[in-house]
N, C-alpha and C positions, 0 to 999 in steps of 0.2 A: 576515441569514443566508438563503442560498438554500433554498427549500423543495423545489424540483424542478429538474432540468436534463436536457435531452434534446439530443443531437447529431443534427441532421437529415441531415447529409451525411457522416457518418463512423461509425466503430465504436468504442464505448467498452466494453471487456470487463467492467469492473466496474459493477454497478448503483449508481446515485447514492445517496449517503448524505450528508446535510447536515453531518455531523460529520467526514467524510473530506474533506480539502482538497487531495489530490493524485490526479490521474487521468492515464492514458495513453490517447491516442486515435489511431486510424489513419484517414487520409483518402486518397482516391485522388489521384494526382499531378496531375490536372487541376483540383483545387479550389484557390482562392486565399484563401479565408477559411472559418472555421467558421460554419455556420448553426445558431444556438442557439435553443432554446425553453426559457424559464425561468419560475420563479414566485418572487416575493418578497413580503414584507409591504408593505402600503400606504404606510407611513412610510419605507421603505427606498429607496435610490437605488442604481444599479448603474453600474460603469465596466468596460469591457473593453479590455485593453491587449495588443498584440502579435498582433492577429487578421489580420495580413497575412502569410500563410504562404509560406515559401520551401521549396525542396527540402530534405529531411532533417528534422532535429529542430527544432521550434519550441516556444516557451513562450508560452502565452496565459494571462493572469492576469485573473480575474474578481473584482472588488472590490465587495462589497455593504456599504453604510454608511448610517448615520443619525447623529443628533446625539450618540449615546452609544457606538456600537459600529462596528467595522470587521472584516469577515471577508473573507479572500482565498482563492480557489480557484485552484490551479495545474494547468493542463492542458498536458501534454507531448504535442505533436501531431507524429506522424510522417507526413510528406508524401512518401512514396515506397513503392511496393509491395515493393521488394526489402528495405528496411530495417524495414518495419513488423513489429510483433510480432502474432502471430495469437492469436485467442481460445483456441485449443487449448493455447497455452503458459502460460496463466494457471491456477494451481492453486487450486482452491477447497478449503476445509477439508473433509476427509473424502472427497474425490472420488478420490484416488489411493491405491490400496492399497499400492503399492511404497514409499511413504514411511512406512508404519507400522512400528513396532518388531516384529521377529520374535518369535514366541511363546516361544522358549526363552531370550531375553535376561533377562527379569525373574527367572525361577527361577535362572538361572546367577548373577546378581548376588546374590540372596538366599543361595544356597549359599556363595558366596565370603565374604560378610559373616559368616555363621554360623561358617565355618571360622576366619576371622580372630579372632573373639571367643573361640572355643573355645581356640585356641592362646594368645591373650593371657592368658586366665584360667589356663590350664595353667602357663604360666611365672610368673605372678604368685603363685599359691597353691601352688606345688609345695613339697614338704617338702625342706628342705635337709639334706644328709647331713653330719654332723660327723665329722671324722676323730679317732679316738682313738689316741694313741700312748703 
């Protein structure tokens, strides 16, 4: 398993987490390969596939393995300034207020549920009128 990964010639919007196996990376159009700095356990070996970057979207796969385990990390590398995604487009949890639920939604749902239950019990337990002829 990778303990740490740094991209030296590109931008990785997400902070590296060894349990996350998919990352998006932006590199300038003049780069031909990723320059990586990584840390692995002493008994592990590493293989990197697809590190010959073309214009547009590239997939680089880093495989870390030993006698018992294999972990692969997928790096989706954008090599073009026009198609690259910027760090400002990445939404971190709790960072954007406009994605939160408006304050009136929860009380409105609660009122709707209360009215539904009230009507349901009204129809369920109403007194039936018997016709006398």
